[in-house]
C-alpha positions as CSV (number, residue, x, y, z in Angstrom):
1,M,-81.2,25.3,62.9
2,W,-81.8,25.3,66.6
3,Y,-84.8,27.4,67.6
4,R,-86.0,27.6,71.2
5,G,-84.2,24.4,72.2
6,R,-85.4,22.3,69.2
7,Y,-83.7,21.5,66.0
8,T,-85.8,22.6,63.0
9,P,-84.1,21.8,59.7
10,D,-86.8,23.6,57.7
11,L,-85.5,26.9,59.1
12,D,-82.0,26.6,57.6
13,A,-82.6,29.5,55.1
14,A,-84.9,31.5,57.4
15,T,-85.4,32.2,61.0
16,F,-88.2,33.4,63.2
17,D,-88.1,36.8,64.9
18,S,-89.2,37.4,68.5
19,S,-93.0,37.2,67.6
20,T,-92.5,33.5,66.8
21,S,-95.3,33.4,64.3
22,A,-95.0,31.7,60.9
23,A,-96.0,35.0,59.2
24,S,-92.9,36.7,60.6
25,V,-90.3,34.5,59.0
26,M,-87.3,36.5,57.8
27,T,-85.6,35.2,54.7
28,L,-81.8,35.2,54.9
29,P,-79.4,35.5,51.9
30,T,-78.3,32.4,50.1
31,P,-75.5,31.6,50.5
32,L,-75.0,33.0,54.0
33,I,-71.3,33.6,53.4
34,S,-69.7,34.7,50.1
35,S,-66.3,35.9,48.9
36,N,-65.2,38.0,46.0
37,P,-61.5,38.2,45.1
38,E,-62.1,41.9,44.2
39,R,-63.5,42.7,47.7
40,L,-61.4,42.5,50.8
41,G,-59.0,40.2,49.1
42,G,-61.5,37.4,48.8
43,E,-62.1,37.2,52.6
44,P,-65.3,35.3,53.3
45,C,-68.0,37.9,54.3
46,F,-71.6,37.9,55.4
47,T,-73.4,37.9,52.0
48,G,-74.6,41.4,51.1
49,T,-72.1,43.1,53.4
50,R,-68.4,43.9,53.6
51,V,-68.2,42.4,57.1
52,P,-65.7,39.4,57.2
53,V,-67.1,36.4,59.0
54,R,-63.7,36.2,60.7
55,T,-64.7,39.4,62.6
56,L,-67.6,37.6,64.3
57,I,-65.3,34.7,65.2
58,D,-62.8,37.1,66.7
59,Y,-65.6,38.8,68.8
60,V,-66.7,35.4,70.1
61,E,-63.1,34.3,70.8
62,G,-62.5,37.6,72.7
63,G,-65.5,37.0,74.9
64,H,-67.6,39.8,73.5
65,P,-71.4,39.5,73.4
66,L,-73.2,39.1,70.1
67,A,-75.0,42.4,70.8
68,E,-71.7,44.2,70.7
69,F,-70.8,42.7,67.3
70,L,-74.2,43.7,66.0
71,D,-73.9,47.2,67.3
72,D,-70.5,47.6,65.7
73,F,-71.6,46.1,62.4
74,P,-75.3,47.1,61.8
75,S,-75.2,45.8,58.2
76,V,-75.3,42.3,59.7
77,S,-78.7,41.2,61.1
78,R,-79.0,39.2,64.3
79,E,-80.6,36.4,62.3
80,H,-77.8,36.4,59.8
81,A,-75.1,36.2,62.5
82,I,-76.9,33.4,64.3
83,A,-77.4,31.5,61.1
84,V,-73.6,31.8,60.4
85,L,-72.8,30.6,63.9
86,E,-75.2,27.7,63.4
87,L,-73.2,26.8,60.2
88,A,-70.0,26.9,62.3
89,R,-71.5,24.7,65.0
90,Q,-72.6,22.1,62.4
91,A,-69.2,22.1,60.8
92,L,-67.5,21.6,64.2
93,L,-69.8,18.9,65.3
94,G,-69.4,17.2,62.0
95,Q,-65.7,16.8,62.7
96,A,-66.2,14.9,65.9
97,V,-64.4,11.6,66.0
98,P,-66.0,8.7,68.0
99,T,-63.7,7.4,70.8
100,T,-63.9,4.3,72.8
101,A,-64.0,4.6,76.6
């Protein structure tokens, strides 16, 4: 996970809050994203909520700030949303194909 401009792989399941002390680590649900065929037709959601991950992607694509998404969906913490965005970033960068100049 990227934290304050540095990659810190040990924070994949947790993230620091604004106090930045080790004592303030917030544990995130594992897995970050889950689906249940009996809930929202199996749509992948933020674990522990009924908020589809697609909704966050739609907000970002629409140019809306993360704060607006968090205000509209208070069951998703800022840390959880950022961790899911980090997963998306890693997945996208993992799909990069080297090209020759």
